[in-house]
Each structure stands twice: as C-alpha cells, then as structure tokens.
One Martini backbone bead per residue (centre of mass of N, CA, C, O) as a GRO file, in nm:
protein
  404
    1MET     BB    1   0.868   1.348   3.037
    2SER     BB    2   1.173   1.203   2.894
    3ASN     BB    3   1.431   0.970   2.891
    4GLY     BB    4   1.652   0.948   2.639
    5TYR     BB    5   1.664   0.826   2.332
    6ARG     BB    6   1.494   0.951   2.023
    7PHE     BB    7   1.482   0.640   1.900
    8ALA     BB    8   1.361   0.333   1.697
    9LEU     BB    9   1.546   0.277   1.440
   10SER     BB   10   1.734   0.069   1.248
   11VAL     BB   11   2.037   0.134   1.044
   12CYS     BB   12   2.184   0.026   0.743
   13PHE     BB   13   2.509   0.123   0.635
   14THR     BB   14   2.755   0.199   0.332
   15GLY     BB   15   2.795   0.527   0.372
   16LEU     BB   16   2.681   0.836   0.296
   17LEU     BB   17   2.484   1.097   0.468
   18PHE     BB   18   2.292   1.363   0.337
   19PHE     BB   19   2.193   1.687   0.458
   20SER     BB   20   2.056   1.943   0.239
   21THR     BB   21   2.031   2.240   0.066
   22THR     BB   22   1.879   2.229  -0.231
   23ILE     BB   23   1.543   2.244  -0.286
   24PRO     BB   24   1.329   2.462  -0.217
   25ALA     BB   25   1.024   2.491  -0.057
   26SER     BB   26   0.715   2.592  -0.029
   27GLY     BB   27   0.709   2.754   0.289
   28GLN     BB   28   0.760   2.670   0.616
   29THR     BB   29   1.041   2.641   0.790
   30VAL     BB   30   1.183   2.408   0.998
   31ASP     BB   31   1.471   2.314   0.841
   32ALA     BB   32   1.802   2.399   0.688
   33PHE     BB   33   2.084   2.338   0.823
   34THR     BB   34   2.240   2.649   0.892
   35THR     BB   35   2.319   2.669   1.174
   36GLY     BB   36   2.489   2.672   1.438
   37GLN     BB   37   2.721   2.490   1.636
   38LEU     BB   38   2.701   2.226   1.904
   39VAL     BB   39   2.933   2.034   2.063
   40THR     BB   40   2.886   1.801   2.317
   41SER     BB   41   3.063   1.632   2.561
   42ALA     BB   42   2.792   1.521   2.721
   43ALA     BB   43   2.719   1.373   2.499
   44PRO     BB   44   2.680   1.123   2.324
   45ALA     BB   45   2.807   0.932   2.103
   46GLY     BB   46   2.748   1.114   1.807
   47THR     BB   47   2.638   1.383   1.912
   48VAL     BB   48   2.451   1.664   1.773
   49ASN     BB   49   2.412   2.003   1.819
   50GLY     BB   50   2.243   2.249   1.608
   51GLY     BB   51   2.114   2.468   1.729
   52ALA     BB   52   1.920   2.704   1.613
   53SER     BB   53   1.632   2.687   1.463
   54VAL     BB   54   1.358   2.798   1.285
   55LEU     BB   55   1.174   2.733   1.541
   56GLY     BB   56   1.350   2.864   1.785
   57THR     BB   57   1.529   2.602   1.832
   58TYR     BB   58   1.662   2.312   1.906
   59ARG     BB   59   1.855   2.053   1.774
   60ASP     BB   60   1.880   1.692   1.753
   61ALA     BB   61   2.154   1.494   1.650
   62ILE     BB   62   2.142   1.136   1.643
   63LEU     BB   63   2.388   0.884   1.738
   64SER     BB   64   2.386   0.503   1.775
   65PRO     BB   65   2.599   0.276   1.792
   66LEU     BB   66   2.631  -0.087   1.721
   67GLY     BB   67   2.938  -0.083   1.855
   68THR     BB   68   3.289   0.002   1.718
   69GLN     BB   69   3.219   0.199   1.525
   70SER     BB   70   3.312   0.519   1.347
   71SER     BB   71   3.054   0.688   1.354
   72THR     BB   72   2.934   1.007   1.231
   73LEU     BB   73   2.828   1.344   1.304
   74ALA     BB   74   2.735   1.647   1.103
   75ILE     BB   75   2.694   2.012   1.110
   76ALA     BB   76   2.761   2.195   0.812
   77ALA     BB   77   2.697   2.413   0.572
   78GLY     BB   78   2.397   2.282   0.549
   79THR     BB   79   2.490   1.988   0.644
   80TYR     BB   80   2.378   1.659   0.703
   81THR     BB   81   2.614   1.415   0.826
   82TYR     BB   82   2.676   1.067   0.755
   83THR     BB   83   2.928   0.847   0.889
   84ARG     BB   84   3.033   0.509   0.793
   85ASP     BB   85   3.105   0.202   0.824
   86ALA     BB   86   3.132  -0.101   0.713
   87GLY     BB   87   2.854  -0.264   0.864
   88ASP     BB   88   2.695  -0.067   1.000
   89ILE     BB   89   2.483  -0.006   1.293
   90SER     BB   90   2.230   0.257   1.338
   91PHE     BB   91   2.104   0.523   1.518
   92ILE     BB   92   1.886   0.790   1.384
   93SER     BB   93   1.811   1.144   1.455
   94VAL     BB   94   1.574   1.424   1.467
   95ASP     BB   95   1.520   1.680   1.715
   96TRP     BB   96   1.239   1.902   1.810
   97ASP     BB   97   1.229   2.046   2.166
   98GLY     BB   98   1.383   2.310   2.293
   99ASN     BB   99   1.651   2.134   2.370
  100ASN     BB  100   2.000   2.144   2.470
  101ASP     BB  101   1.946   1.806   2.484
  102ALA     BB  102   1.993   1.479   2.376
  103ILE     BB  103   1.891   1.315   2.635
  104THR     BB  104   1.655   1.504   2.665
  105PHE     BB  105   1.301   1.489   2.616
  106VAL     BB  106   1.053   1.747   2.515
  107GLU     BB  107   0.719   1.742   2.427
  108THR     BB  108   0.683   2.080   2.501
  109GLY     BB  109   0.930   2.270   2.400
  110LEU     BB  110   0.785   2.453   2.166
  111GLY     BB  111   0.500   2.574   2.287
  112GLY     BB  112   0.289   2.552   2.044
  113VAL     BB  113   0.306   2.500   1.737
  114ASP     BB  114   0.170   2.612   1.422
  115LEU     BB  115   0.141   2.388   1.135
  116THR     BB  116  -0.133   2.532   0.998
  117ALA     BB  117  -0.026   2.775   0.883
  118GLY     BB  118  -0.174   2.877   0.587
  119GLY     BB  119  -0.294   2.570   0.541
  120ALA     BB  120  -0.126   2.355   0.636
  121ASN     BB  121  -0.081   1.969   0.555
  122ALA     BB  122   0.248   1.934   0.534
  123PHE     BB  123   0.536   1.772   0.471
  124GLN     BB  124   0.854   1.891   0.313
  125PHE     BB  125   1.108   1.740   0.088
  126ASN     BB  126   1.436   1.693  -0.058
  127ILE     BB  127   1.563   1.433  -0.278
  128THR     BB  128   1.903   1.321  -0.336
  129ALA     BB  129   2.025   1.055  -0.520
  130ASN     BB  130   2.351   0.906  -0.563
  131ARG     BB  131   2.194   0.639  -0.557
  132SER     BB  132   2.033   0.369  -0.536
  133SER     BB  133   1.708   0.409  -0.383
  134ASN     BB  134   1.556   0.259  -0.069
  135PHE     BB  135   1.354   0.411   0.172
  136GLU     BB  136   1.271   0.524   0.510
  137ILE     BB  137   1.027   0.712   0.708
  138LYS     BB  138   0.999   0.876   1.018
  139MET     BB  139   0.724   1.042   1.211
  140VAL     BB  140   0.688   1.262   1.501
  141VAL     BB  141   0.412   1.416   1.678
  142HIS     BB  142   0.377   1.646   1.956
  143THR     BB  143   0.198   1.786   2.214
  144ASP     BB  144   0.265   1.577   2.440
  145ALA     BB  145   0.324   1.307   2.651
  146SER     BB  146   0.012   1.183   2.560
  147ASN     BB  147   0.022   1.316   2.255
  148SER     BB  148   0.052   1.143   1.935
  149SER     BB  149   0.185   1.115   1.600
  150LEU     BB  150   0.224   0.871   1.322
  151VAL     BB  151   0.463   0.795   1.050
  152ASN     BB  152   0.497   0.438   0.955
  153PRO     BB  153   0.613   0.426   0.682
  154VAL     BB  154   0.786   0.623   0.434
  155SER     BB  155   0.829   0.545   0.112
  156THR     BB  156   1.126   0.592  -0.082
  157SER     BB  157   1.250   0.703  -0.410
  158GLY     BB  158   1.489   0.853  -0.556
  159THR     BB  159   1.397   1.172  -0.689
  160GLY     BB  160   1.254   1.438  -0.496
  161VAL     BB  161   0.965   1.539  -0.379
  162GLN     BB  162   0.846   1.504  -0.042
  163THR     BB  163   0.523   1.403   0.106
  164ILE     BB  164   0.366   1.456   0.434
  165CYS     BB  165   0.069   1.401   0.545
  166TYR     BB  166  -0.128   1.459   0.805
  167SER     BB  167  -0.340   1.234   0.719
  168SER     BB  168  -0.113   0.993   0.751
  169PHE     BB  169  -0.149   1.003   1.047
  170SER     BB  170  -0.134   0.821   1.344
  171VAL     BB  171  -0.209   0.716   1.642
  172ALA     BB  172   0.027   0.682   1.921
  173SER     BB  173  -0.114   0.869   2.146
  174GLY     BB  174  -0.395   0.903   2.272
  175THR     BB  175  -0.548   1.143   2.044
  176GLY     BB  176  -0.317   1.285   1.934
  177ALA     BB  177  -0.207   1.530   1.742
  178ASP     BB  178  -0.189   1.888   1.734
  179PHE     BB  179  -0.087   2.076   1.463
  180ALA     BB  180  -0.160   2.361   1.623
  181ASN     BB  181  -0.001   2.209   1.896
  182VAL     BB  182   0.329   2.186   1.905
  183GLY     BB  183   0.605   2.039   2.103
  184ALA     BB  184   0.720   1.815   1.893
  185VAL     BB  185   0.979   1.674   1.661
  186GLN     BB  186   1.039   1.371   1.472
  187PHE     BB  187   1.318   1.226   1.284
  188ASP     BB  188   1.353   0.912   1.094
  189THR     BB  189   1.518   0.662   0.979
  190GLY     BB  190   1.480   0.360   0.844
  191VAL     BB  191   1.506   0.001   0.730
  192GLY     BB  192   1.523   0.031   0.387
  193PHE     BB  193   1.809  -0.027   0.336
  194VAL     BB  194   1.978  -0.216   0.059
  195SER     BB  195   2.235  -0.033   0.013
  196ALA     BB  196   2.445   0.191  -0.089
  197GLN     BB  197   2.417   0.523   0.053
  198ASP     BB  198   2.363   0.839  -0.113
  199TRP     BB  199   2.210   1.145   0.032
  200ASP     BB  200   2.007   1.432  -0.006
  201MET     BB  201   1.843   1.679   0.209
  202GLY     BB  202   1.628   1.902   0.230
  203GLN     BB  203   1.439   2.121   0.357
  204ILE     BB  204   1.210   2.147   0.610
  205GLN     BB  205   0.850   2.170   0.561
  206TYR     BB  206   0.544   2.347   0.587
  207VAL     BB  207   0.253   2.279   0.372
  208ASN     BB  208   0.024   2.341   0.102
  209SER     BB  209  -0.115   2.046  -0.020
  210GLY     BB  210  -0.323   1.925  -0.265
  211SER     BB  211  -0.280   1.603  -0.195
  212CYS     BB  212  -0.407   1.664   0.123
  213GLY     BB  213  -0.711   1.743   0.139
  214LEU     BB  214  -0.769   1.429   0.155
  215PRO     BB  215  -0.798   1.096   0.276
  216VAL     BB  216  -0.861   1.087  -0.031
  217GLU     BB  217  -0.846   0.986  -0.372
  218LEU     BB  218  -1.027   1.126  -0.618
  219THR     BB  219  -1.140   1.036  -0.950
  220SER     BB  220  -1.463   1.041  -0.902
  221PHE     BB  221  -1.790   1.225  -0.928
  222ASP     BB  222  -2.131   1.115  -0.979
  223ALA     BB  223  -2.459   1.187  -1.137
  224VAL     BB  224  -2.770   0.994  -1.181
  225VAL     BB  225  -3.067   0.996  -1.334
  226ASP     BB  226  -3.377   0.821  -1.194
  227GLY     BB  227  -3.615   0.988  -1.234
  228ASN     BB  228  -3.653   1.075  -0.886
  229ASP     BB  229  -3.367   0.970  -0.878
  230VAL     BB  230  -3.022   0.950  -0.743
  231LEU     BB  231  -2.706   0.838  -0.855
  232LEU     BB  232  -2.411   0.781  -0.676
  233LYS     BB  233  -2.063   0.797  -0.802
  234TRP     BB  234  -1.738   0.669  -0.679
  235GLN     BB  235  -1.371   0.703  -0.683
  236THR     BB  236  -1.072   0.557  -0.549
  237ALA     BB  237  -0.713   0.533  -0.529
  238SER     BB  238  -0.689   0.631  -0.226
  239GLU     BB  239  -0.641   0.558   0.140
  240ARG     BB  240  -0.620   0.751   0.461
  241SER     BB  241  -0.780   0.710   0.731
  242ALA     BB  242  -1.077   0.636   0.639
  243LEU     BB  243  -1.414   0.633   0.741
  244GLY     BB  244  -1.595   0.814   0.529
  245PHE     BB  245  -1.919   0.907   0.356
  246GLY     BB  246  -2.098   1.196   0.330
  247ILE     BB  247  -2.421   1.264   0.202
  248GLU     BB  248  -2.485   1.564   0.038
  249HIS     BB  249  -2.775   1.793   0.013
  250ARG     BB  250  -2.932   2.026  -0.240
  251ASN     BB  251  -3.188   2.249  -0.326
  252VAL     BB  252  -3.144   2.476  -0.562
  253SER     BB  253  -3.440   2.587  -0.622
  254THR     BB  254  -3.526   2.628  -0.282
  255GLU     BB  255  -3.230   2.667  -0.157
  256ALA     BB  256  -2.977   2.764   0.004
  257ALA     BB  257  -2.629   2.747  -0.015
  258SER     BB  258  -2.621   2.626   0.304
  259ALA     BB  259  -2.851   2.377   0.282
  260TRP     BB  260  -2.696   2.137   0.386
  261ARG     BB  261  -2.748   1.768   0.398
  262GLU     BB  262  -2.753   1.457   0.541
  263THR     BB  263  -2.859   1.127   0.398
  264ALA     BB  264  -2.575   0.960   0.427
  265PHE     BB  265  -2.343   0.681   0.515
  266VAL     BB  266  -2.028   0.559   0.389
  267PRO     BB  267  -1.804   0.332   0.422
  268ALA     BB  268  -1.472   0.290   0.431
  269ALA     BB  269  -1.178   0.112   0.385
  270GLY     BB  270  -0.930   0.320   0.501
  271GLU     BB  271  -0.696   0.130   0.356
  272SER     BB  272  -0.566   0.221   0.020
  273SER     BB  273  -0.402   0.152  -0.320
  274SER     BB  274  -0.667   0.104  -0.475
  275LEU     BB  275  -0.935   0.072  -0.651
  276ARG     BB  276  -1.259   0.221  -0.553
  277ASP     BB  277  -1.612   0.157  -0.539
  278TYR     BB  278  -1.908   0.372  -0.514
  279ALA     BB  279  -2.254   0.397  -0.379
  280ALA     BB  280  -2.558   0.598  -0.394
  281SER     BB  281  -2.904   0.683  -0.300
  282VAL     BB  282  -3.146   0.932  -0.382
  283ALA     BB  283  -3.486   0.960  -0.308
  284ALA     BB  284  -3.768   1.136  -0.396
  285LEU     BB  285  -3.737   1.384  -0.583
  286PRO     BB  286  -3.798   1.682  -0.679
  287SER     BB  287  -3.834   1.906  -0.894
  288GLY     BB  288  -3.513   2.009  -1.014
  289GLN     BB  289  -3.228   2.129  -0.871
  290HIS     BB  290  -2.939   1.926  -0.767
  291ALA     BB  291  -2.702   1.889  -0.502
  292PHE     BB  292  -2.376   1.724  -0.449
  293ARG     BB  293  -2.167   1.592  -0.173
  294LEU     BB  294  -1.868   1.501  -0.005
  295ARG     BB  295  -1.791   1.394   0.326
  296VAL     BB  296  -1.464   1.344   0.420
  297VAL     BB  297  -1.371   1.112   0.675
  298ASP     BB  298  -1.176   1.075   0.930
  299VAL     BB  299  -1.081   0.895   1.215
  300ASP     BB  300  -1.041   1.178   1.382
  301GLY     BB  301  -1.300   1.366   1.246
  302SER     BB  302  -1.204   1.486   1.023
  303PHE     BB  303  -1.284   1.708   0.726
  304GLU     BB  304  -1.381   1.710   0.375
  305TYR     BB  305  -1.477   1.849   0.064
  306SER     BB  306  -1.606   1.798  -0.220
  307GLU     BB  307  -1.707   1.844  -0.504
  308SER     BB  308  -1.981   1.948  -0.669
  309VAL     BB  309  -2.290   1.819  -0.801
  310GLU     BB  310  -2.536   1.869  -1.082
  311VAL     BB  311  -2.892   1.811  -1.122
  312GLY     BB  312  -3.186   1.727  -1.309
  313VAL     BB  313  -3.537   1.697  -1.214
  314GLU     BB  314  -3.798   1.518  -1.400
  315HIS     BB  315  -4.122   1.460  -1.404
  316PRO     BB  316  -4.329   1.260  -1.530
  317GLU     BB  317  -4.619   1.207  -1.648
  318LYS     BB  318  -4.893   1.035  -1.487
  319PHE     BB  319  -5.103   1.128  -1.731
  320VAL     BB  320  -5.128   1.008  -2.070
  321LEU     BB  321  -5.275   1.147  -2.373
  322GLY     BB  322  -5.275   1.067  -2.679
  323SER     BB  323  -5.275   1.131  -2.998
  324ALA     BB  324  -5.477   1.100  -3.263
  325TYR     BB  325  -5.483   0.834  -3.526
  326PRO     BB  326  -5.626   0.981  -3.730
  327ASN     BB  327  -5.656   1.358  -3.779
  328PRO     BB  328  -5.878   1.316  -3.934
  329PHE     BB  329  -6.153   1.071  -3.955
  330ASN     BB  330  -6.237   0.753  -4.144
  331PRO     BB  331  -6.399   0.563  -3.915
  332SER     BB  332  -6.114   0.557  -3.761
  333THR     BB  333  -5.921   0.571  -3.443
  334SER     BB  334  -5.613   0.622  -3.247
  335PHE     BB  335  -5.477   0.578  -2.908
  336THR     BB  336  -5.312   0.669  -2.601
  337LEU     BB  337  -5.234   0.529  -2.258
  338SER     BB  338  -5.062   0.653  -1.967
  339VAL     BB  339  -4.940   0.543  -1.635
  340LYS     BB  340  -4.772   0.567  -1.326
  341GLN     BB  341  -5.035   0.456  -1.177
  342SER     BB  342  -5.235   0.227  -1.084
  343GLN     BB  343  -5.574   0.228  -1.239
  344ASN     BB  344  -5.891   0.329  -1.285
  345VAL     BB  345  -6.044   0.365  -1.623
  346GLU     BB  346  -6.236   0.605  -1.821
  347VAL     BB  347  -6.331   0.576  -2.176
  348GLY     BB  348  -6.457   0.840  -2.401
  349LEU     BB  349  -6.702   0.970  -2.627
  350PHE     BB  350  -6.780   1.320  -2.696
  351ASP     BB  351  -6.981   1.566  -2.747
  352LEU     BB  352  -7.039   1.918  -2.727
  353LEU     BB  353  -7.275   1.844  -2.498
  354GLY     BB  354  -7.157   1.591  -2.315
  355ARG     BB  355  -7.217   1.332  -2.468
  356ARG     BB  356  -7.212   0.995  -2.470
  357VAL     BB  357  -7.127   0.796  -2.775
  358VAL     BB  358  -6.866   0.622  -2.667
  359ASP     BB  359  -6.754   0.325  -2.527
  360VAL     BB  360  -6.419   0.235  -2.479
  361TYR     BB  361  -6.332   0.215  -2.154
  362SER     BB  362  -6.327  -0.007  -1.853
  363GLY     BB  363  -6.051  -0.011  -1.615
  364GLN     BB  364  -5.741  -0.133  -1.586
  365VAL     BB  365  -5.423   0.039  -1.550
  366GLU     BB  366  -5.098   0.002  -1.572
  367ALA     BB  367  -4.801   0.073  -1.472
  368ASN     BB  368  -4.598   0.192  -1.724
  369ALA     BB  369  -4.820   0.148  -1.938
  370THR     BB  370  -4.928   0.122  -2.284
  371ARG     BB  371  -5.234   0.197  -2.433
  372VAL     BB  372  -5.448   0.095  -2.697
  373PHE     BB  373  -5.709   0.277  -2.875
  374ARG     BB  374  -6.034   0.237  -3.046
  375ILE     BB  375  -6.241   0.424  -3.274
  376ASP     BB  376  -6.580   0.386  -3.394
  377GLY     BB  377  -6.754   0.608  -3.645
  378SER     BB  378  -6.994   0.477  -3.810
  379GLY     BB  379  -7.249   0.595  -3.622
  380LEU     BB  380  -7.157   0.880  -3.699
  381THR     BB  381  -7.137   1.212  -3.746
  382THR     BB  382  -7.023   1.479  -3.854
  383GLY     BB  383  -6.761   1.604  -3.633
  384LEU     BB  384  -6.684   1.719  -3.316
  385TYR     BB  385  -6.483   1.554  -3.060
  386LEU     BB  386  -6.433   1.399  -2.729
  387ILE     BB  387  -6.164   1.272  -2.557
  388ARG     BB  388  -6.211   1.092  -2.240
  389ALA     BB  389  -5.994   1.047  -1.942
  390ILE     BB  390  -6.080   0.884  -1.629
  391GLY     BB  391  -5.929   0.878  -1.327
  392GLN     BB  392  -5.837   0.871  -0.990
  393PHE     BB  393  -5.625   1.153  -1.037
  394ASP     BB  394  -5.702   1.203  -1.349
  395THR     BB  395  -5.772   1.425  -1.644
  396ARG     BB  396  -5.817   1.379  -2.000
  397SER     BB  397  -5.812   1.566  -2.327
  398SER     BB  398  -5.934   1.536  -2.675
  399THR     BB  399  -5.956   1.615  -3.020
  400VAL     BB  400  -6.183   1.513  -3.289
  401LEU     BB  401  -6.238   1.457  -3.655
  402LEU     BB  402  -6.530   1.375  -3.836
  403VAL     BB  403  -6.522   1.269  -4.190
  404LYS     BB  404  -6.771   1.189  -4.457
   0.00000   0.00000   0.00000
C-alpha cells in the first residue's frame, strides 16, 4: 500500500476533455462511466470519486492542477468530463483500486480480478476526436505493491477503436503484473497534447483481440525444400517485447500430431516497427511430409504458436544408371551414370551367361556429377547384353540389344 496521488504524467490542455460511452466494444466492461457519483469533500481539490464501477469497486478520477487555474472534473450521465482554463497544466488519472478514497491507493484492492477471462488479451476503448488530436495514453496494471506492468506511452490520433495488447506491457516493478490476478488498474493521459483538444472516450473493456495473439506481427512464414534440408523464412512487420522464435518440427509421415520438438532458437529484434526478415535451416531430414511452426516467445516467458507449414522431402536416387541410346544399337550406344556420393565404380558389358565381354570403365566418379559412357559393339555378335555399374554402395543394371 502507498499513499499519495496515483498519477505520473503532466498534461497541458486548452479545452474540454470528455470520456463518454460512445461505441461499446465487445468484451467484458471495465468501466462505462455510468454509475452514481460521490464527490467527497475530504478529497483533494478537483478529485471526483465515481462510485462503484463495473469491476464491482470504486473508481477514483483524479485531477491535480499545477497553479491557480480553476480546472474541474465531473462524472455524470455516463460522461467523464475534464474542464480547464486556457494555459492550464494538470495531472489527471483514473484509478480502479477497490477503495473509495482518492488519497490512498491500494495495489491489491480489486482482490485478484482475472482480466484474461474468455481469452481476453487486450484493453479496448473508443476515441472520438472533436478536433485534430494527437495524444498519448499510459496504463499500469498491478498484481500487488511489488509487481506491476506498464505500457507508456500508447500514441493515438484521430478517431476509432484503440487496443492496448497485454503483450505491449513491460515490467514496471518486480516480475510484472499477472493479468489473471489483478489488484488494481490505473489509466493516465500522457504528455502528447499538441493543441486545443476535445475528445470523447468510450467504455474501457478487456477483450480477445486477434491483433494481440503474438508479441510479433508475422507477415509471412514459408518453408522451402533444398534436397533433404528445409529452409524456413519468415518476416515480421512489428515486434513488441519479443525474445525470439523457437523452430519446432514434426515428421508428419511417422509421428503423432503432438510430437513437436524444438530444433533451434532464433533471437528476435525485441522492439521494432519496421519489416524484419529471419531464416533458419533444418538439415538432413528423411523422406516424407514434414511440418514446421514458430514458437514466438515474449520477454516475460509467455509464448504463442504461429500457424504451421508443411512440405514434402524426397531424396533423389543416390546411384542412377541412365538408359542407353540408341537401343537397339549398331555398332555403338551411350548411357549416363550419376552418383550422390563420390566413389569408385566399375562399369562393364555382360552377356546373358554373366561373362564380361567389354570393360567400359573402372575408377572414381565424383559426387553430383553425370558421366557419359560409350560402348563399342563392333566385335560382338547380335544379341541381348547387360550393362552393369558396380559402386561401393550400390549396383545398377540395364539391358541393351545389339542388332547387326
């Protein structure tokens, strides 16, 4: 527990600031600013206690003018209104801490609210700008007095739904907030007001936002087969507190659907708003179908999986004896031989009794090279013959017909 006003950023305003229920977002409502009001005489000047909020507890709307200006706050008829004199500089914030006392802030006052219920992963609210707007928002989530997370600032402009992903928060104290066990939430406007501002803010909710599924925004994830290796390539458009990418692989042809295993880990840029390219290779894969996915890891240890990609790996023949041409032949014919691995090879022509009648070649054949051999049958009689190539690891044969 700590005493004092719970706000941290100064804001310069030259107009009216309205928080109102404009366009509700889908999800669980944190606050719609519609409950009964209680303005306490004991609170600091400009402080409004907003009565019980949807969280089942009190909100504190706090204003602290720096000077003698007559700025005021009010919450009525679903609208949170800030009014200030020209040139005023003030601190403002809204606190949800379960305590009907704007002076004392209780980090565990909500008693452990689960903001991840229903798969929620973001705060969401609607902004209606009545003038050209460019402002910033700060949010702090507390589990207790020792552990909290902060997003500061979130820059916003114009009009529309604003989403603050839980993954955008960084550790402010201790090990950070546990969003499934929240003791208090704070919302502050930041220092980014650049001109006279009037704007309305709709109800704050916690929602399941598809844009917050990963600490990175993936634009592509592809797999390319290169022999019995697979090259994985992916690109990110943005990264928020990303630690890295675990490369996970499964042999679809031989393994169960749950048999994923990590083969490598590629560090991420961490924080980025520009396109970034990554690549990793998985080598010496057996023939068959193979699936790959990314385990995208946040700096706090949490992670999400990307969609998987699947490719087929087919090993080329290691020892290939090509067909002879022409066939039938007279008096000569040619054929090819290629090997995957360098080795000594003997090539000969045999009759049907297994006798070698022509020595074609004996020596080294280099890996991945194709050799062309020629057989001269001038000294042979018409008949069927067998070309045989004998290597260190394989043997191949084919038949040819000599017609005179």
